[in-house]
All heavy atoms as a GROMACS GRO file, in nm:
protein
  587
    1MET      N    1   3.834  11.900   0.764
    1MET     CA    2   3.750  12.008   0.819
    1MET      C    3   3.611  11.964   0.789
    1MET      O    4   3.580  11.931   0.683
    1MET     CB    5   3.789  12.137   0.745
    1MET     CG    6   3.720  12.249   0.777
    1MET     SD    7   3.753  12.405   0.686
    1MET     CE    8   3.926  12.414   0.711
    2ASP      N    9   3.525  11.975   0.895
    2ASP     CA   10   3.387  11.937   0.873
    2ASP      C   11   3.308  12.053   0.814
    2ASP      O   12   3.351  12.162   0.787
    2ASP     CB   13   3.312  11.897   1.012
    2ASP     CG   14   3.308  12.017   1.106
    2ASP    OD1   15   3.307  12.125   1.069
    2ASP    OD2   16   3.295  11.982   1.234
    3GLU      N   17   3.185  12.022   0.763
    3GLU     CA   18   3.106  12.123   0.689
    3GLU      C   19   3.069  12.247   0.775
    3GLU      O   20   3.081  12.361   0.711
    3GLU     CB   21   2.967  12.052   0.651
    3GLU     CG   22   2.880  12.144   0.563
    3GLU     CD   23   2.758  12.081   0.517
    3GLU    OE1   24   2.751  11.960   0.533
    3GLU    OE2   25   2.669  12.158   0.471
    4ARG      N   26   3.047  12.249   0.900
    4ARG     CA   27   3.021  12.352   0.982
    4ARG      C   28   3.146  12.442   0.988
    4ARG      O   29   3.128  12.562   0.977
    4ARG     CB   30   2.986  12.303   1.123
    4ARG     CG   31   2.949  12.422   1.224
    4ARG     CD   32   2.903  12.372   1.358
    4ARG     NE   33   2.887  12.481   1.439
    4ARG     CZ   34   2.985  12.544   1.515
    4ARG    NH1   35   3.101  12.521   1.507
    4ARG    NH2   36   2.949  12.650   1.594
    5GLU      N   37   3.262  12.388   1.008
    5GLU     CA   38   3.386  12.466   1.016
    5GLU      C   39   3.404  12.529   0.893
    5GLU      O   40   3.450  12.646   0.887
    5GLU     CB   41   3.506  12.375   1.062
    5GLU     CG   42   3.638  12.454   1.089
    5GLU     CD   43   3.739  12.374   1.138
    5GLU    OE1   44   3.708  12.282   1.225
    5GLU    OE2   45   3.853  12.400   1.105
    6GLU      N   46   3.383  12.462   0.770
    6GLU     CA   47   3.397  12.522   0.639
    6GLU      C   48   3.311  12.647   0.632
    6GLU      O   49   3.350  12.752   0.578
    6GLU     CB   50   3.371  12.423   0.534
    6GLU     CG   51   3.383  12.486   0.391
    6GLU     CD   52   3.516  12.527   0.357
    6GLU    OE1   53   3.613  12.499   0.419
    6GLU    OE2   54   3.529  12.600   0.251
    7LEU      N   55   3.180  12.636   0.672
    7LEU     CA   56   3.094  12.743   0.657
    7LEU      C   57   3.138  12.864   0.747
    7LEU      O   58   3.129  12.976   0.710
    7LEU     CB   59   2.944  12.702   0.708
    7LEU     CG   60   2.874  12.600   0.603
    7LEU    CD1   61   2.746  12.563   0.668
    7LEU    CD2   62   2.850  12.681   0.468
    8ILE      N   63   3.180  12.834   0.871
    8ILE     CA   64   3.236  12.946   0.961
    8ILE      C   65   3.346  13.002   0.895
    8ILE      O   66   3.364  13.128   0.887
    8ILE     CB   67   3.269  12.886   1.100
    8ILE    CG1   68   3.135  12.845   1.166
    8ILE    CG2   69   3.338  12.988   1.180
    8ILE    CD1   70   3.159  12.764   1.295
    9ARG      N   71   3.434  12.929   0.843
    9ARG     CA   72   3.555  12.984   0.771
    9ARG      C   73   3.536  13.086   0.663
    9ARG      O   74   3.582  13.188   0.654
    9ARG     CB   75   3.643  12.872   0.723
    9ARG     CG   76   3.778  12.916   0.658
    9ARG     CD   77   3.864  12.800   0.619
    9ARG     NE   78   3.808  12.728   0.513
    9ARG     CZ   79   3.815  12.755   0.379
    9ARG    NH1   80   3.895  12.843   0.343
    9ARG    NH2   81   3.750  12.670   0.281
   10ARG      N   82   3.431  13.037   0.581
   10ARG     CA   83   3.388  13.127   0.466
   10ARG      C   84   3.313  13.251   0.522
   10ARG      O   85   3.342  13.359   0.463
   10ARG     CB   86   3.303  13.046   0.374
   10ARG     CG   87   3.380  12.940   0.301
   10ARG     CD   88   3.274  12.849   0.221
   10ARG     NE   89   3.355  12.753   0.149
   10ARG     CZ   90   3.368  12.744   0.016
   10ARG    NH1   91   3.308  12.824  -0.062
   10ARG    NH2   92   3.430  12.629  -0.035
   11ARG      N   93   3.243  13.234   0.619
   11ARG     CA   94   3.166  13.360   0.671
   11ARG      C   95   3.267  13.451   0.732
   11ARG      O   96   3.252  13.566   0.711
   11ARG     CB   97   3.061  13.314   0.782
   11ARG     CG   98   2.995  13.421   0.833
   11ARG     CD   99   2.911  13.514   0.731
   11ARG     NE  100   2.858  13.637   0.795
   11ARG     CZ  101   2.859  13.758   0.742
   11ARG    NH1  102   2.892  13.773   0.623
   11ARG    NH2  103   2.800  13.843   0.805
   12ALA      N  104   3.366  13.399   0.797
   12ALA     CA  105   3.463  13.477   0.862
   12ALA      C  106   3.542  13.561   0.769
   12ALA      O  107   3.586  13.685   0.781
   12ALA     CB  108   3.566  13.408   0.957
   13TYR      N  109   3.574  13.487   0.652
   13TYR     CA  110   3.648  13.552   0.545
   13TYR      C  111   3.562  13.670   0.482
   13TYR      O  112   3.609  13.771   0.458
   13TYR     CB  113   3.680  13.460   0.435
   13TYR     CG  114   3.752  13.505   0.321
   13TYR    CD1  115   3.899  13.515   0.335
   13TYR    CD2  116   3.702  13.544   0.205
   13TYR    CE1  117   3.971  13.556   0.224
   13TYR    CE2  118   3.766  13.584   0.096
   13TYR     CZ  119   3.906  13.590   0.110
   13TYR     OH  120   3.992  13.643   0.005
   14ALA      N  121   3.435  13.649   0.476
   14ALA     CA  122   3.341  13.753   0.418
   14ALA      C  123   3.337  13.874   0.509
   14ALA      O  124   3.338  13.984   0.461
   14ALA     CB  125   3.193  13.703   0.393
   15ILE      N  126   3.328  13.839   0.644
   15ILE     CA  127   3.338  13.952   0.734
   15ILE      C  128   3.460  14.035   0.724
   15ILE      O  129   3.455  14.153   0.727
   15ILE     CB  130   3.316  13.898   0.894
   15ILE    CG1  131   3.176  13.835   0.907
   15ILE    CG2  132   3.336  14.014   0.986
   15ILE    CD1  133   3.156  13.747   1.029
   16TRP      N  134   3.574  13.971   0.720
   16TRP     CA  135   3.699  14.022   0.706
   16TRP      C  136   3.714  14.120   0.570
   16TRP      O  137   3.760  14.230   0.576
   16TRP     CB  138   3.809  13.913   0.701
   16TRP     CG  139   3.953  13.970   0.667
   16TRP    CD1  140   4.035  14.018   0.752
   16TRP    CD2  141   4.033  13.943   0.547
   16TRP    NE1  142   4.151  14.039   0.686
   16TRP    CE2  143   4.158  14.000   0.561
   16TRP    CE3  144   3.995  13.876   0.429
   16TRP    CZ2  145   4.256  13.991   0.464
   16TRP    CZ3  146   4.100  13.871   0.327
   16TRP    CH2  147   4.216  13.924   0.344
   17GLU      N  148   3.661  14.066   0.467
   17GLU     CA  149   3.652  14.145   0.350
   17GLU      C  150   3.571  14.269   0.362
   17GLU      O  151   3.605  14.379   0.318
   17GLU     CB  152   3.613  14.056   0.229
   17GLU     CG  153   3.712  13.966   0.173
   17GLU     CD  154   3.684  13.912   0.034
   17GLU    OE1  155   3.553  13.879   0.002
   17GLU    OE2  156   3.764  13.912  -0.043
   18LYS      N  157   3.439  14.243   0.424
   18LYS     CA  158   3.350  14.350   0.428
   18LYS      C  159   3.408  14.465   0.519
   18LYS      O  160   3.372  14.575   0.495
   18LYS     CB  161   3.219  14.301   0.488
   18LYS     CG  162   3.112  14.407   0.512
   18LYS     CD  163   2.987  14.333   0.560
   18LYS     CE  164   2.878  14.436   0.575
   18LYS     NZ  165   2.756  14.374   0.629
   19GLU      N  166   3.492  14.434   0.606
   19GLU     CA  167   3.542  14.540   0.701
   19GLU      C  168   3.673  14.595   0.639
   19GLU      O  169   3.740  14.669   0.711
   19GLU     CB  170   3.574  14.474   0.837
   19GLU     CG  171   3.447  14.445   0.917
   19GLU     CD  172   3.478  14.392   1.056
   19GLU    OE1  173   3.585  14.390   1.104
   19GLU    OE2  174   3.376  14.357   1.121
   20GLY      N  175   3.712  14.556   0.525
   20GLY     CA  176   3.833  14.626   0.455
   20GLY      C  177   3.957  14.536   0.485
   20GLY      O  178   4.069  14.603   0.480
   21ARG      N  179   3.946  14.411   0.516
   21ARG     CA  180   4.065  14.336   0.543
   21ARG      C  181   4.152  14.365   0.654
   21ARG      O  182   4.288  14.389   0.633
   21ARG     CB  183   4.132  14.306   0.403
   21ARG     CG  184   4.053  14.248   0.309
   21ARG     CD  185   4.135  14.236   0.174
   21ARG     NE  186   4.050  14.177   0.071
   21ARG     CZ  187   4.100  14.149  -0.050
   21ARG    NH1  188   4.225  14.170  -0.083
   21ARG    NH2  189   4.019  14.091  -0.134
   22PRO      N  190   4.113  14.409   0.771
   22PRO     CA  191   4.197  14.465   0.875
   22PRO      C  192   4.293  14.345   0.917
   22PRO      O  193   4.249  14.230   0.941
   22PRO     CB  194   4.097  14.499   0.981
   22PRO     CG  195   3.980  14.414   0.965
   22PRO     CD  196   3.964  14.407   0.813
   23ASP      N  197   4.407  14.384   0.958
   23ASP     CA  198   4.498  14.301   1.026
   23ASP      C  199   4.463  14.266   1.176
   23ASP      O  200   4.407  14.348   1.249
   23ASP     CB  201   4.643  14.342   1.020
   23ASP     CG  202   4.696  14.355   0.883
   23ASP    OD1  203   4.656  14.264   0.798
   23ASP    OD2  204   4.783  14.432   0.863
   24GLY      N  205   4.488  14.140   1.213
   24GLY     CA  206   4.476  14.108   1.357
   24GLY      C  207   4.336  14.088   1.407
   24GLY      O  208   4.310  14.081   1.530
   25GLN      N  209   4.240  14.082   1.321
   25GLN     CA  210   4.096  14.060   1.361
   25GLN      C  211   4.044  13.924   1.328
   25GLN      O  212   3.921  13.890   1.349
   25GLN     CB  213   4.012  14.171   1.299
   25GLN     CG  214   4.052  14.307   1.322
   25GLN     CD  215   4.038  14.337   1.475
   25GLN    OE1  216   3.934  14.313   1.531
   25GLN    NE2  217   4.146  14.391   1.535
   26ASP      N  218   4.132  13.831   1.298
   26ASP     CA  219   4.079  13.698   1.268
   26ASP      C  220   4.017  13.626   1.369
   26ASP      O  221   3.912  13.562   1.345
   26ASP     CB  222   4.195  13.609   1.217
   26ASP     CG  223   4.318  13.595   1.317
   26ASP    OD1  224   4.338  13.705   1.388
   26ASP    OD2  225   4.394  13.491   1.314
   27LYS      N  226   4.055  13.634   1.493
   27LYS     CA  227   3.978  13.562   1.602
   27LYS      C  228   3.844  13.623   1.622
   27LYS      O  229   3.736  13.552   1.626
   27LYS     CB  230   4.062  13.578   1.730
   27LYS     CG  231   3.998  13.510   1.850
   27LYS     CD  232   4.080  13.516   1.978
   27LYS     CE  233   4.014  13.435   2.095
   27LYS     NZ  234   4.090  13.451   2.213
   28ARG      N  235   3.828  13.759   1.625
   28ARG     CA  236   3.703  13.827   1.633
   28ARG      C  237   3.606  13.781   1.523
   28ARG      O  238   3.490  13.757   1.533
   28ARG     CB  239   3.712  13.972   1.635
   28ARG     CG  240   3.577  14.044   1.658
   28ARG     CD  241   3.606  14.199   1.673
   28ARG     NE  242   3.659  14.259   1.550
   28ARG     CZ  243   3.605  14.293   1.440
   28ARG    NH1  244   3.471  14.269   1.432
   28ARG    NH2  245   3.661  14.349   1.338
   29HIS      N  246   3.662  13.783   1.394
   29HIS     CA  247   3.573  13.746   1.287
   29HIS      C  248   3.532  13.596   1.294
   29HIS      O  249   3.416  13.569   1.267
   29HIS     CB  250   3.659  13.755   1.141
   29HIS     CG  251   3.689  13.904   1.120
   29HIS    ND1  252   3.797  13.952   1.048
   29HIS    CD2  253   3.626  14.025   1.155
   29HIS    CE1  254   3.797  14.087   1.032
   29HIS    NE2  255   3.681  14.130   1.108
   30TRP      N  256   3.627  13.506   1.336
   30TRP     CA  257   3.583  13.366   1.345
   30TRP      C  258   3.473  13.353   1.454
   30TRP      O  259   3.373  13.282   1.433
   30TRP     CB  260   3.711  13.290   1.388
   30TRP     CG  261   3.678  13.142   1.388
   30TRP    CD1  262   3.636  13.067   1.493
   30TRP    CD2  263   3.695  13.049   1.294
   30TRP    NE1  264   3.618  12.945   1.458
   30TRP    CE2  265   3.663  12.930   1.331
   30TRP    CE3  266   3.740  13.051   1.152
   30TRP    CZ2  267   3.659  12.803   1.244
   30TRP    CZ3  268   3.741  12.954   1.064
   30TRP    CH2  269   3.704  12.828   1.114
   31GLU      N  270   3.499  13.416   1.571
   31GLU     CA  271   3.394  13.404   1.667
   31GLU      C  272   3.263  13.458   1.626
   31GLU      O  273   3.153  13.411   1.663
   31GLU     CB  274   3.443  13.481   1.797
   31GLU     CG  275   3.556  13.410   1.868
   31GLU     CD  276   3.628  13.474   1.972
   31GLU    OE1  277   3.595  13.591   1.994
   31GLU    OE2  278   3.702  13.404   2.051
   32GLN      N  279   3.270  13.577   1.556
   32GLN     CA  280   3.129  13.641   1.500
   32GLN      C  281   3.066  13.545   1.414
   32GLN      O  282   2.949  13.522   1.420
   32GLN     CB  283   3.165  13.762   1.439
   32GLN     CG  284   3.041  13.836   1.384
   32GLN     CD  285   3.073  13.969   1.305
   32GLN    OE1  286   3.177  14.039   1.342
   32GLN    NE2  287   2.976  14.008   1.215
   33ALA      N  288   3.139  13.493   1.322
   33ALA     CA  289   3.086  13.394   1.230
   33ALA      C  290   3.028  13.265   1.297
   33ALA      O  291   2.922  13.209   1.270
   33ALA     CB  292   3.194  13.353   1.114
   34SER      N  293   3.098  13.215   1.400
   34SER     CA  294   3.052  13.097   1.470
   34SER      C  295   2.926  13.132   1.541
   34SER      O  296   2.832  13.047   1.548
   34SER     CB  297   3.172  13.072   1.569
   34SER     OG  298   3.120  12.957   1.646
   35ARG      N  299   2.914  13.246   1.608
   35ARG     CA  300   2.794  13.276   1.672
   35ARG      C  301   2.678  13.297   1.566
   35ARG      O  302   2.560  13.256   1.599
   35ARG     CB  303   2.804  13.427   1.737
   35ARG     CG  304   2.878  13.420   1.870
   35ARG     CD  305   2.866  13.551   1.946
   35ARG     NE  306   2.914  13.672   1.879
   35ARG     CZ  307   3.025  13.714   1.862
   35ARG    NH1  308   3.131  13.653   1.924
   35ARG    NH2  309   3.056  13.822   1.790
   36GLU      N  310   2.699  13.356   1.451
   36GLU     CA  311   2.598  13.360   1.356
   36GLU      C  312   2.540  13.226   1.308
   36GLU      O  313   2.430  13.208   1.288
   36GLU     CB  314   2.644  13.447   1.233
   36GLU     CG  315   2.658  13.579   1.254
   36GLU     CD  316   2.718  13.658   1.140
   36GLU    OE1  317   2.738  13.603   1.026
   36GLU    OE2  318   2.758  13.784   1.154
   37MET      N  319   2.644  13.135   1.289
   37MET     CA  320   2.592  13.003   1.243
   37MET      C  321   2.537  12.936   1.363
   37MET      O  322   2.418  12.853   1.324
   37MET     CB  323   2.727  12.918   1.208
   37MET     CG  324   2.796  12.966   1.086
   37MET     SD  325   2.684  12.967   0.936
   37MET     CE  326   2.754  13.103   0.849
   38ALA      N  327   2.562  12.943   1.481
   38ALA     CA  328   2.492  12.884   1.598
   38ALA      C  329   2.358  12.930   1.608
   38ALA      O  330   2.262  12.847   1.637
   38ALA     CB  331   2.572  12.910   1.720
   39ARG      N  332   2.336  13.062   1.580
   39ARG     CA  333   2.190  13.119   1.575
   39ARG      C  334   2.112  13.072   1.459
   39ARG      O  335   1.995  13.082   1.460
   39ARG     CB  336   2.194  13.267   1.588
   39ARG     CG  337   2.251  13.324   1.717
   39ARG     CD  338   2.220  13.477   1.729
   39ARG     NE  339   2.275  13.546   1.611
   39ARG     CZ  340   2.378  13.633   1.622
   39ARG    NH1  341   2.457  13.632   1.733
   39ARG    NH2  342   2.429  13.688   1.511
   40GLY      N  343   2.171  13.022   1.362
   40GLY     CA  344   2.106  12.982   1.247
   40GLY      C  345   2.068  13.092   1.155
   40GLY      O  346   1.987  13.067   1.064
   41ASN      N  347   2.118  13.203   1.175
   41ASN     CA  348   2.077  13.327   1.092
   41ASN      C  349   2.185  13.386   1.010
   41ASN      O  350   2.176  13.494   0.966
   41ASN     CB  351   2.007  13.424   1.183
   41ASN     CG  352   2.106  13.493   1.284
   41ASN    OD1  353   2.211  13.443   1.294
   41ASN    ND2  354   2.059  13.605   1.344
   42GLY      N  355   2.294  13.311   0.995
   42GLY     CA  356   2.409  13.358   0.920
   42GLY      C  357   2.372  13.345   0.766
   42GLY      O  358   2.292  13.264   0.730
   43PRO      N  359   2.416  13.452   0.702
   43PRO     CA  360   2.393  13.457   0.546
   43PRO      C  361   2.468  13.338   0.479
   43PRO      O  362   2.563  13.279   0.529
   43PRO     CB  363   2.441  13.589   0.507
   43PRO     CG  364   2.539  13.619   0.603
   43PRO     CD  365   2.499  13.560   0.743
   44ASP      N  366   2.435  13.310   0.356
   44ASP     CA  367   2.507  13.210   0.287
   44ASP      C  368   2.645  13.263   0.260
   44ASP      O  369   2.669  13.384   0.206
   44ASP     CB  370   2.439  13.196   0.148
   44ASP     CG  371   2.508  13.103   0.051
   44ASP    OD1  372   2.618  13.053   0.082
   44ASP    OD2  373   2.454  13.087  -0.062
   45PRO      N  374   2.762  13.202   0.318
   45PRO     CA  375   2.884  13.262   0.302
   45PRO      C  376   2.935  13.275   0.163
   45PRO      O  377   3.014  13.366   0.139
   45PRO     CB  378   2.973  13.147   0.393
   45PRO     CG  379   2.885  13.030   0.400
   45PRO     CD  380   2.744  13.069   0.379
   46MET      N  381   2.892  13.201   0.067
   46MET     CA  382   2.928  13.210  -0.072
   46MET      C  383   2.881  13.339  -0.129
   46MET      O  384   2.940  13.397  -0.226
   46MET     CB  385   2.897  13.097  -0.147
   46MET     CG  386   2.976  12.971  -0.112
   46MET     SD  387   3.164  13.001  -0.100
   46MET     CE  388   3.197  13.024  -0.277
   47GLU      N  389   2.769  13.380  -0.095
   47GLU     CA  390   2.693  13.492  -0.142
   47GLU      C  391   2.781  13.619  -0.139
   47GLU      O  392   2.778  13.696  -0.233
   47GLU     CB  393   2.562  13.525  -0.065
   47GLU     CG  394   2.456  13.582  -0.135
   47GLU     CD  395   2.325  13.584  -0.067
   47GLU    OE1  396   2.257  13.491  -0.069
   47GLU    OE2  397   2.307  13.684   0.008
   48GLU      N  398   2.859  13.639  -0.037
   48GLU     CA  399   2.937  13.749  -0.014
   48GLU      C  400   3.082  13.733  -0.067
   48GLU      O  401   3.152  13.833  -0.080
   48GLU     CB  402   2.945  13.785   0.133
   48GLU     CG  403   2.802  13.823   0.179
   48GLU     CD  404   2.809  13.880   0.318
   48GLU    OE1  405   2.911  13.929   0.368
   48GLU    OE2  406   2.715  13.859   0.394
   49THR      N  407   3.125  13.617  -0.092
   49THR     CA  408   3.280  13.599  -0.115
   49THR      C  409   3.295  13.556  -0.253
   49THR      O  410   3.414  13.578  -0.313
   49THR     CB  411   3.340  13.509  -0.017
   49THR    OG1  412   3.286  13.382  -0.024
   49THR    CG2  413   3.335  13.562   0.113
   50GLU      N  414   3.211  13.466  -0.300
   50GLU     CA  415   3.250  13.410  -0.447
   50GLU      C  416   3.266  13.509  -0.544
   50GLU      O  417   3.192  13.598  -0.583
   50GLU     CB  418   3.128  13.312  -0.484
   50GLU     CG  419   3.171  13.227  -0.597
   50GLU     CD  420   3.059  13.132  -0.610
   50GLU    OE1  421   2.938  13.158  -0.616
   50GLU    OE2  422   3.091  13.003  -0.644
   51GLY      N  423   3.393  13.505  -0.602
   51GLY     CA  424   3.424  13.591  -0.704
   51GLY      C  425   3.461  13.739  -0.662
   51GLY      O  426   3.502  13.815  -0.746
   52ALA      N  427   3.449  13.768  -0.535
   52ALA     CA  428   3.464  13.901  -0.492
   52ALA      C  429   3.608  13.940  -0.509
   52ALA      O  430   3.642  14.058  -0.535
   52ALA     CB  431   3.418  13.917  -0.345
   53THR      N  432   3.712  13.849  -0.479
   53THR     CA  433   3.852  13.891  -0.475
   53THR      C  434   3.932  13.820  -0.575
   53THR      O  435   4.047  13.852  -0.598
   53THR     CB  436   3.906  13.880  -0.338
   53THR    OG1  437   3.909  13.740  -0.306
   53THR    CG2  438   3.825  13.949  -0.236
   54GLY      N  439   3.875  13.710  -0.614
   54GLY     CA  440   3.957  13.618  -0.698
   54GLY      C  441   4.032  13.527  -0.626
   54GLY      O  442   4.127  13.449  -0.670
   55ALA      N  443   4.035  13.540  -0.494
   55ALA     CA  444   4.106  13.458  -0.403
   55ALA      C  445   4.081  13.303  -0.416
   55ALA      O  446   3.961  13.268  -0.435
   55ALA     CB  447   4.086  13.491  -0.249
   56LEU      N  448   4.178  13.217  -0.417
   56LEU     CA  449   4.155  13.084  -0.428
   56LEU      C  450   4.107  13.014  -0.298
   56LEU      O  451   4.034  12.916  -0.301
   56LEU     CB  452   4.281  13.020  -0.488
   56LEU     CG  453   4.338  13.061  -0.612
   56LEU    CD1  454   4.467  12.999  -0.648
   56LEU    CD2  455   4.226  13.035  -0.720
   57ASP      N  456   4.169  13.053  -0.193
   57ASP     CA  457   4.130  12.987  -0.059
   57ASP      C  458   4.111  13.096   0.044
   57ASP      O  459   4.174  13.205   0.058
   57ASP     CB  460   4.243  12.900  -0.011
   57ASP     CG  461   4.269  12.780  -0.102
   57ASP    OD1  462   4.184  12.719  -0.133
   57ASP    OD2  463   4.385  12.753  -0.147
   58ALA      N  464   4.014  13.069   0.128
   58ALA     CA  465   3.976  13.143   0.246
   58ALA      C  466   4.094  13.117   0.347
   58ALA      O  467   4.149  12.995   0.350
   58ALA     CB  468   3.845  13.126   0.300
   59PRO      N  469   4.119  13.202   0.455
   59PRO     CA  470   4.221  13.171   0.545
   59PRO      C  471   4.171  13.049   0.637
   59PRO      O  472   4.055  13.027   0.652
   59PRO     CB  473   4.228  13.299   0.624
   59PRO     CG  474   4.100  13.367   0.601
   59PRO     CD  475   4.057  13.333   0.469
   60GLU      N  476   4.259  12.986   0.701
   60GLU     CA  477   4.234  12.877   0.806
   60GLU      C  478   4.179  12.942   0.932
   60GLU      O  479   4.194  13.060   0.950
   60GLU     CB  480   4.371  12.811   0.836
   60GLU     CG  481   4.417  12.729   0.709
   60GLU     CD  482   4.319  12.622   0.669
   60GLU    OE1  483   4.252  12.546   0.759
   60GLU    OE2  484   4.302  12.598   0.548
   61ALA      N  485   4.132  12.857   1.012
   61ALA     CA  486   4.080  12.905   1.155
   61ALA      C  487   4.197  12.958   1.225
   61ALA      O  488   4.312  12.915   1.214
   61ALA     CB  489   4.021  12.777   1.223
   62PRO      N  490   4.184  13.075   1.303
   62PRO     CA  491   4.288  13.122   1.379
   62PRO      C  492   4.348  13.015   1.473
   62PRO      O  493   4.278  12.936   1.526
   62PRO     CB  494   4.211  13.228   1.466
   62PRO     CG  495   4.095  13.268   1.392
   62PRO     CD  496   4.058  13.133   1.328
   63ALA      N  497   4.484  13.016   1.490
   63ALA     CA  498   4.560  12.924   1.571
   63ALA      C  499   4.508  12.931   1.709
   63ALA      O  500   4.516  12.823   1.784
   63ALA     CB  501   4.704  12.934   1.557
   64SER      N  502   4.467  13.046   1.751
   64SER     CA  503   4.421  13.056   1.908
   64SER      C  504   4.281  12.996   1.926
   64SER      O  505   4.242  12.992   2.038
   64SER     CB  506   4.422  13.209   1.935
   64SER     OG  507   4.328  13.274   1.847
   65LEU      N  508   4.217  12.930   1.830
   65LEU     CA  509   4.095  12.875   1.848
   65LEU      C  510   4.123  12.717   1.839
   65LEU      O  511   4.188  12.677   1.771
   65LEU     CB  512   3.998  12.906   1.743
   65LEU     CG  513   3.951  13.060   1.753
   65LEU    CD1  514   3.845  13.084   1.636
   65LEU    CD2  515   3.886  13.095   1.880
   66GLY      N  516   4.039  12.652   1.935
   66GLY     CA  517   4.050  12.508   1.927
   66GLY      C  518   3.978  12.445   1.824
   66GLY      O  519   3.919  12.517   1.725
   67ALA      N  520   3.979  12.312   1.808
   67ALA     CA  521   3.902  12.242   1.700
   67ALA      C  522   3.756  12.267   1.700
   67ALA      O  523   3.698  12.261   1.595
   67ALA     CB  524   3.925  12.086   1.720
   68GLU      N  525   3.690  12.300   1.808
   68GLU     CA  526   3.561  12.330   1.803
   68GLU      C  527   3.517  12.476   1.780
   68GLU      O  528   3.404  12.519   1.783
   68GLU     CB  529   3.485  12.286   1.933
   68GLU     CG  530   3.503  12.135   1.962
   68GLU     CD  531   3.432  12.054   1.854
   68GLU    OE1  532   3.321  12.092   1.825
   68GLU    OE2  533   3.493  11.948   1.815
   69GLY      N  534   3.617  12.556   1.741
   69GLY     CA  535   3.585  12.705   1.713
   69GLY      C  536   3.575  12.780   1.836
   69GLY      O  537   3.513  12.887   1.832
   70THR      N  538   3.637  12.734   1.948
   70THR     CA  539   3.624  12.805   2.080
   70THR      C  540   3.774  12.827   2.118
   70THR      O  541   3.858  12.750   2.082
   70THR     CB  542   3.544  12.736   2.187
   70THR    OG1  543   3.602  12.609   2.196
   70THR    CG2  544   3.407  12.722   2.152
   71PRO      N  545   3.805  12.932   2.189
   71PRO     CA  546   3.936  12.961   2.246
   71PRO      C  547   3.984  12.832   2.307
   71PRO      O  548   3.914  12.760   2.381
   71PRO     CB  549   3.923  13.069   2.336
   71PRO     CG  550   3.791  13.151   2.293
   71PRO     CD  551   3.705  13.038   2.229
   72ASP      N  552   4.113  12.797   2.295
   72ASP     CA  553   4.166  12.681   2.353
   72ASP      C  554   4.188  12.714   2.514
   72ASP      O  555   4.229  12.826   2.547
   72ASP     CB  556   4.316  12.660   2.314
   72ASP     CG  557   4.317  12.597   2.171
   72ASP    OD1  558   4.230  12.535   2.145
   72ASP    OD2  559   4.433  12.601   2.109
   73SER      N  560   4.136  12.617   2.586
   73SER     CA  561   4.142  12.632   2.739
   73SER      C  562   4.281  12.625   2.784
   73SER      O  563   4.316  12.663   2.891
   73SER     CB  564   4.047  12.532   2.802
   73SER     OG  565   4.092  12.405   2.764
   74ASN      N  566   4.374  12.564   2.703
   74ASN     CA  567   4.520  12.547   2.748
   74ASN      C  568   4.586  12.680   2.734
   74ASN      O  569   4.701  12.691   2.783
   74ASN     CB  570   4.586  12.437   2.676
   74ASN     CG  571   4.516  12.307   2.698
   74ASN    OD1  572   4.461  12.289   2.793
   74ASN    ND2  573   4.532  12.221   2.604
   75LYS      N  574   4.541  12.778   2.660
   75LYS     CA  575   4.618  12.896   2.633
   75LYS      C  576   4.563  13.014   2.730
   75LYS      O  577   4.456  13.020   2.750
   75LYS     CB  578   4.608  12.943   2.486
   75LYS     CG  579   4.672  12.845   2.397
   75LYS     CD  580   4.672  12.882   2.254
   75LYS     CE  581   4.734  12.778   2.170
   75LYS     NZ  582   4.754  12.825   2.041
   76ALA      N  583   4.650  13.085   2.774
   76ALA     CA  584   4.622  13.202   2.866
   76ALA      C  585   4.615  13.336   2.771
   76ALA      O  586   4.664  13.351   2.689
   76ALA     CB  587   4.715  13.215   2.975
   0.00000   0.00000   0.00000
């Protein structure tokens, strides 16, 4: 996993926590985090998550997203 993807993963996790950990929103959270990072105005992802839950690992990228953090073109 490259550094950019790690930052997006952590930011998506922070968004998920902030929204009350809703089920089924992983793709939306990932895309929101990716947009924030692309604009260069995303907050420090660790600022919102470090120690907040005691979780050891943030979730992986949604399976519906490709390696570049965009929806797979092969999936309908």
